Structures are given as structure tokens and as C-alpha cells.
N, C-alpha and C positions, 0 to 999 in steps of 0.2 A: 504493500500500500504506500507507494512513493508519494502520491498526492496527499494522503492523510498525514504522513510524517511531516511534509512541508507545511501543511495547514496548522497542525498542532504546534510545531516549532514556531511558526510565525505568530500565532495567537499568544503563545507563551511569552514571546518577546514583546509584543504590543501591550498586553494586559498585565504582565507580571504573574502574580499568584492567581491561578484559576481555581476557584473553590469547588466547582461541581461540573462534571461532564456527563451528559446524557447521550447514550448511543441508541439511536432510533432511526426510523424512516423505513417505510416498507416493512420488512421483517429482517432485522439484523442477523438473526440466526441462519438466514439463507446465504449470507456472504461466505464464500469458500474459505476465507482467511479470518473469520471472526476471532479466532484464538489469537492470531498475530496482532489484530487491531487492538484487542483488549490488553494484551501484554505490552505492546508499544505505548499505548495510552498510559498505563500504570508506570512504565519506566520513565516516560517523559514528564509525567505529572504526578510525582509520588505523593503529594499532599492533597490531591484532589479527590473528591468523592466521585466514584464512577458508578453510574446507574445504567443498567441495561433495560431498555423499554421494549418489551416483546408481548405478543398476544399469547404466548405460551404453547402454541400448538406443536412446536417442534422440540420442546424441552425434553419430552420422554424419548426422543430419538438422538439426543446429544450424547457423544461418547463420554466415558469416564473422565478423560482428560479435561473436558469442559467443566465438569462438576468439581474436580480438584482445583482447577484454575479459578472457578467461581469463588471458592473459599479464600483464595489468596489475592485475587485481582478485583473482582466486582464487589463493590460495597453494598449494592442494593438491587434486588430484583423487586418488582412490584409485589406488595404484600400478598395479594391473592395467589401469586405463583410460588410462594415459599413452600406451600404444602406439596406442590408437584415436585419441587426440588428435593424436599425431604423424602418423599416416596421414592423418587428415582435413586437417591443415595442408598436407601434400604434394599432396593431390588437389584442393585449392581454388585 
């Protein structure tokens, strides 16, 4: 995600401390490199709250790596999706 890296870097330089980042639009879980996007965002903005906004339809299809990363990288899934996340952890 070269364009994403450029934009995050630029926003970080312009605004300084970015408090919150929301990853949304269409369905972010459809992006083939959602893992890379989330990891880069956390790396570049270590003090920002990262929120993944999804309708949740693909959460049960996400690999174990996504769920492990969710604990380390994503600060918040919408509240109603936390139950899906917990069920998915229990079944994997």
C-alpha cells in the first residue's frame, strides 16, 4: 500500500499527533492486504487509537493471524462485533 504509506506519513507531518484513525469504506476486510494496512498504521502511528469499521460479515472467515493481530494492533472493533470476535477466538 504505497499510496497509504505516503498519505499516513504526510498526515502525520501536517497534523503532528493523530489521536484516532478509523479504517473504513466499502468493506475493509475485503482488501487483500488489510493485515499490512493495519500493521503499517500501528507502526507509523503508535499512539493513535485504531478503529476498524466493518459490517462484520467477513469476520468469521478471517484467519487466525487476523485475530492475533487484532489483539495487538486494532484498538476497537464496533461493540456489536466483539461477540463475533470472541466466538471466533473460541472456535479456532
